[in-house]
N, C-alpha and C positions, 0 to 999 in steps of 0.2 A: 715533190721530190720524182727522180725519176727513175728507174728501174737500178741504171747503171751509177746513178748518184747516192742511191739505197746499198748497192754493192759495197760501195768505197767508203761509206760508214760504218757497215757490218765487219768487212775485211781486215785483217791484220796488216800490218804494214811490213816493217821487215823483220824476220827472223833469221838467226844463221845467214845472212843475207852475200850469199855467193854463190852464183849462178856461174857455169863455166863453161869456156871454147878453148881449146886447144890454141891458141894464137902464137903468131910468130915473133910475143916476146911484148915485154912491157912499152909502153908509150913513151914519147921522149920525155925526159924530164922526170919520170914516174920514182927514180931511185934517189933524186936530189931531193923528195919531197920530206918535211918532217912528219913525224908519227901525227896520225888524225888529221893531215892538212887537207884530206878530201882528194879530188872533187867530191862533191853529195850531189846525188842523182835523184830527184822528186817526180815519180808519176802522177799529171796532171790527169785527174779523171778527163775532167769536159772540155778543156781544151785543148784534148789528144796530142799532148806532148810532153816533152821529161825535161823540167828543167835542170840545168847544171850549174850548182853552185860552188864557189871558190870558196872553199870553207876559211881560209886564211882572211878574208875582206870581206865575208858575206856576200859578196854580191853575185846577180844572176848573170854568168857571163854567153849561156848560149839556151834554146829553147828548141829541142832535138824534135820536131815531128815524126810523130810514131801512128800506130794504128789507132781505129777505134775504142774509147774506154779503157785507156790506159789505168791498170789498175797494182799493178807490185812491178818491181826494178829492181836486179840485183846484178853484181860485178863479178866478173872471173877471177881465180887467184891472180892473175898477173895485171890485173888493171886494164888490158886491152880490149875488154868486151863487155857492154851492158844490152841486158836481157831483160824484155819489158812484154808483159802478158795484157794483150787488146782484148778486153773481155768483151768487149761487144762483137768483137769478129772472129774471135775463136784461133788468133794468131799467138805467136811470139816473135815481138821484133827482135833483131840481132842489130847492135847499134854500135860501129868503130868507135873507140873511147878518144881514138887520135884525130878520127877526120867528123866527129861527131854525126854521123851519120848511118842511116839504116845499111845494111849492106846486105842482110836477106829477113825474109819473113817464113816461119817455121808454123805450119798448119799443126794445133793441137786439139784435145778436145771441148766440150761445149762448154763457154765461162770461165776460161785459165784466172785463176786466183792468183795463187802464190807460188814461187819459185825457189828452188835452192838446186845444190850442185853437189856432185860427191869432191871428196877430199883432193882426191887427184884429177879433179878438173873432165874426165871422162863422160860423165855425164850427167844430164840436167833433168831435174824433177818438177814438174809442172801441176799443181793441183788444178782439178778441172771440176768446179762447183757444180755446175750444170747434169755432167753426166757422171759422177759420182764417183770419180775416177783418177791415177795419176799419168798423167804421160810421160815416158819415159825417152828423151832424146838424147842422141850422140851428137855430142858436142863435135867431133869431126866432120861428120857427114851431114850433122843437121838432119835427120831421119828420126823420125820416131817408132824407136824400136820396138815399145812394150806400152800395154795401157794395163795398170794393174787396178781390178773392182776393189774399193772400198767402201767406208760408211756413205751416208746419205750428208749429201753439200760439203766436202772436204775443202776446205780453206787454207789452213798453215802446215806446213812442210819442216822437216826437220832430218839432217842427217846425219850418223854419230862421227867422231872423229876419222875412224878407220875404216868409213865409207859400207858397212856390210849392214848397218840399219838404218831404215829408214822411217820416219815418224810422221803419223799424217793425222791433222785434226780435223772433225767431222763434225761439224755445225750442227746440223741436222740430226744427228745421232745421239750427241751426249757423249761422245767416247775417242778414242785414241786407237789407230790403227798401228800394229808392228808389223814392217814390212823385212822380210830378207831381200837385199837387193840383187843377191846372187840368182836368186832364181825367180826375185819378183812375185813372190806369196806370202798371203797374209798369215803371220804366225801367233798375232795374239790379239788380244782386243781389249782394252784398258775404259773404265767407265771412269768420267768426271764431271765434270758440272755443266751447266746447261748453255748450249750456244758454245763451242769452244772454237777458236776462233784463232790464233795464234800459239805456237810453242817454243821452246827453246830449252837447249842442252845446257848443264851449267859445263865449264870448261874441265872438269874433271870426271865429265861423262856419268855423273851417280845418278843425278836429276835431270828432270824435266818439270819444267815451270810449262802450264798451261791456262791462258787466260780465257776465262768464261762469259761469253757476252752477255747471257742473260739470267746471272745467278749472279754476279758482281763479284766475282771472286776469282784466284789463281788458283790452279790442281798443282802440289806436289806430289810428282810419281816418283816412285822407287823405280830405276830403271833394270835393274838385276831382278826383284821381286816381282816386277811387272805391275806395280799397283800402285793406287792413289794413297798415299799415306798422311796428306794433308791439305786440308782448305785454309786459303788466305784472305779475307775478306777486303776489298778494294775501293775504289771510285765507284760509279755505274758504267756500264757498257766497257769494260776492258776490250781491248782491241789489241794492238800493237804490244810486242813486247822484246825487250831484250835484256844480256846478262853482259856486267863488265867482265874485262876478260882475267881478273884476277877472282872472280866467281863469289865474290863479298854482296853484289849487289843487282837484284832483278828493276827494270822499269817496264812501266805498262802505262800505256796512254789508254785513260779513260773518257769514253765519248763524251757519256753526257755529264762528267765533272766537270768539262775544258781544265781537266789537269791529268800531272802523272803520275804516280805511285809511285814512290821508291822502297822495293823492300830490302831489308836485311837478310842471307840466307843462312845465316847462323843464329838468329831467332823465328828466323818466316812470319815478320811481323813488319807491318808498315814503319816506316822512319821518318819519313817525312813523305810530303804532299807539295808539289809546283802546280804554281797556276799556269798553264799556257792561253793560247789560240782557244778558237770556238771549234769542238768537232774533234780532238786531234784524235786521230786514227793510226799511222804508220809512226813508226818509232824502230831507230838504229843506233846503235852504239859505236864510237869511233873506235878505230885500234888501238890506241893507246889508252882509251877509257876515261880520257877528260871530257869528252863532250857526248851528249846525247841529244837524238835530232828529232823530232816530233812534228810532221806533219800536220795542220792546223785546215782540216776540210772543209769549213765554214767559211774561215778567215781569209781561206787562201794564201797562209802562211806557212812558212817552216820557224819554228821555235828552238832554240839553238841552246843547252842548258847545260852549264857549268858542274860537272859530276862532282868536285871537289867542293863547292858551296851547296847545290841543289837550289840554284837560282838561275832564272834564263837571262846568259850572255847577250843574245841580239836576237830581234825577229825579220826576218828574211822577206818581203813579200815574192811569190813563186805563181805559178800556173792555176788556172780557175778548177777548185775541186781536189788539194793535194790528197794522194792517199800514200804510196808505198815509197819507202825510203831507203836509199842505199847509201854506203860511205865507201869508197877505193880505197885499197891496200896501199 
């Protein structure tokens, strides 16, 4: 396995998968799409492409060439831009969702992994796993305006609904950094499980769920108290994580178990395990909560789970080594 493949295996897919640029408006037809209709974007690590999947038909409608080693993908709030972290060349590709072409390339830190955006769409945050920092990109000018030193090997990033706080999962430190976005300063550090890889905030903003790759569990962090309050055993090597819009379920892609663990946020226990393809890594929940999308790294597929039945609805063949997943709003 190459170094980039290993990154893809241990990096989380999609959590809070909204990266933003202030664009000229939504792409044509966006307002007519029913909830959860996509498109779905998948970063193909070994193909240097992003697969575009029509969620309604389950067909790949395009493969967009991007930079080398695309690891993570995110969509702007209005759906007009797609952001792709290229781990092998330390850049972020900016894709026009309407034309499906790269319109800009932004140089960031070493080995960029996950990406997220402020709710107002003005800032894009990129976790640079190789340089132990987060790059802050101005979404209008596409310039890096700040670099924030965090823990060792940052992988996951998530921002609060009010945009005031950024959380960063540091895989090498076993911690989550708490960053005040207005100043770019780390205001706290929370100890979690081993190898925290991805994290997601519940819709009410009270809890942070963190997938811990090396301890095979998920940490629950009380945001207001700034501490871990629970640890939930899941499958082997949990990576990508997502939450349903109603906050009732959290989904975790377990790389080593070829499955997705379904967690009840009420009981904080696994209520179901869904078998998917080989090496599930990235995960994103559709905007209406009825579908969960999982990238299967070793199968070169995207598994689509029906969240109402906890069963795989369809399997879509994508590019080589799929990692990050994002669903258009």
